[in-house]
Structures are given as C-alpha cells and as structure tokens.
VMD Tcl script that draws the C-alpha trace (Angstrom):
set ca {
  {243.48 198.02 184.28}
  {245.41 200.74 182.50}
  {243.19 200.50 179.41}
  {240.04 201.14 181.42}
  {241.75 203.98 183.29}
  {242.78 205.58 179.99}
  {239.23 205.33 178.68}
  {237.76 206.82 181.84}
  {240.23 209.72 181.93}
  {239.71 210.41 178.22}
  {235.94 210.41 178.71}
  {236.18 212.71 181.73}
  {238.43 215.13 179.91}
  {236.49 215.07 176.63}
  {233.11 215.58 178.30}
  {234.59 218.28 180.48}
  {235.90 220.31 177.54}
  {233.03 219.52 175.16}
  {230.08 220.56 177.30}
  {230.21 223.48 179.71}
  {227.61 221.89 181.98}
  {229.77 218.82 182.52}
  {233.04 220.59 183.42}
  {232.36 220.90 187.16}
  {230.81 217.43 187.31}
  {233.76 215.85 185.49}
  {236.24 217.70 187.70}
  {234.44 216.37 190.79}
  {234.52 212.84 189.34}
  {238.23 213.19 188.59}
  {238.91 214.33 192.15}
  {236.94 211.43 193.64}
  {238.59 208.88 191.34}
  {242.08 210.27 191.94}
  {241.69 209.65 195.67}
  {241.05 205.97 194.97}
  {243.38 205.62 191.96}
  {246.35 208.03 192.20}
  {247.38 207.38 188.58}
  {244.24 209.27 187.46}
  {245.93 212.53 188.49}
  {248.96 211.76 186.33}
  {246.73 210.81 183.39}
  {244.82 214.09 183.65}
  {248.06 216.07 183.71}
  {249.08 214.26 180.52}
  {245.68 215.02 178.91}
  {246.10 218.71 179.74}
  {249.61 218.70 178.30}
  {248.35 217.11 175.08}
  {245.44 219.54 174.62}
  {247.12 221.72 172.00}
  {248.36 218.70 170.10}
  {244.99 216.91 170.12}
  {242.87 219.99 169.48}
  {245.05 222.08 167.16}
  {243.60 225.58 167.28}
  {246.06 227.12 164.82}
  {245.61 224.93 161.76}
  {243.20 226.00 159.07}
  {241.14 223.16 157.68}
  {240.23 223.50 153.99}
  {236.98 221.95 152.82}
  {235.38 221.76 149.41}
  {231.97 223.33 148.82}
  {230.35 219.93 149.31}
  {231.64 219.62 152.85}
  {231.10 223.17 154.13}
  {228.60 221.90 156.69}
  {231.26 219.63 158.18}
  {233.64 222.58 158.32}
  {231.15 224.67 160.27}
  {230.47 221.80 162.67}
  {234.20 221.29 163.24}
  {234.77 225.00 163.85}
  {231.95 225.15 166.39}
  {233.21 222.02 168.08}
  {236.69 223.57 168.37}
  {235.25 226.74 169.84}
  {233.23 224.84 172.41}
  {236.17 222.62 173.36}
  {238.46 225.58 173.70}
  {236.10 227.50 175.95}
  {235.14 224.44 177.96}
  {238.80 223.50 178.35}
  {239.19 226.72 180.32}
  {236.24 225.82 182.49}
  {237.38 222.30 183.32}
  {240.95 223.51 183.84}
  {239.67 226.07 186.34}
  {237.65 223.38 188.08}
  {240.61 220.98 188.12}
  {242.96 223.65 189.43}
  {241.04 223.56 192.70}
  {241.89 219.87 192.97}
  {245.23 218.95 194.46}
  {246.86 216.97 191.66}
  {250.56 216.41 192.09}
}
mol new
graphics top color blue
foreach p $ca { graphics top sphere $p radius 0.5 }
foreach p [lrange $ca 0 end-1] q [lrange $ca 1 end] { graphics top cylinder $p $q radius 0.2 }
display resetview
C-alpha cells in the first residue's frame, strides 16, 4: 500500500541521514526495494527534494535557559543529519533512479 511505502521510504531516508553507519546499508535497501517497487525511486527523489524544507538549516531556534539542553541536542542532530545526508546522497547517486 502507499502508506506502508511512505513509511518505509521515510525510515530509509531518516536512518540514512541520521546515522553515518546506516547510509550505505539504507542505500542498498533502497536499490533492492526499487527494483521490486519502482515507486520507491520516485518517493526517494521527493524525500531528497524536501530535505531543505524538512531539515531547515538556516533558521535559528531560540530557547530559554531552561531548555538549553534541548537546543544543544537539536543542533547536534541537525549537524549529523546534514553530514549524513551527504553520505546517503552519495550512496544513492550510484543507484540508477529515474
């Protein structure tokens, strides 16, 4: 179903950009799945196109003193996602998505 496909693609993409270790594994999974379900390729292209909108790297988030820990966690999460996005994108670029 399209709901399950959306969940799978979102999981693949999120894990791929969140954890460096998973980027090549998730790219391999995406390639395997896209051979069986061609719509996976289209969904991944959409995820890549939405990256900047979903993970806004230009907006400053203001936190009160009580939530500074959350701010630091968010900043680190953004940094990891940004760097891992490059890794999974490089891995996916070897795949032949049309």
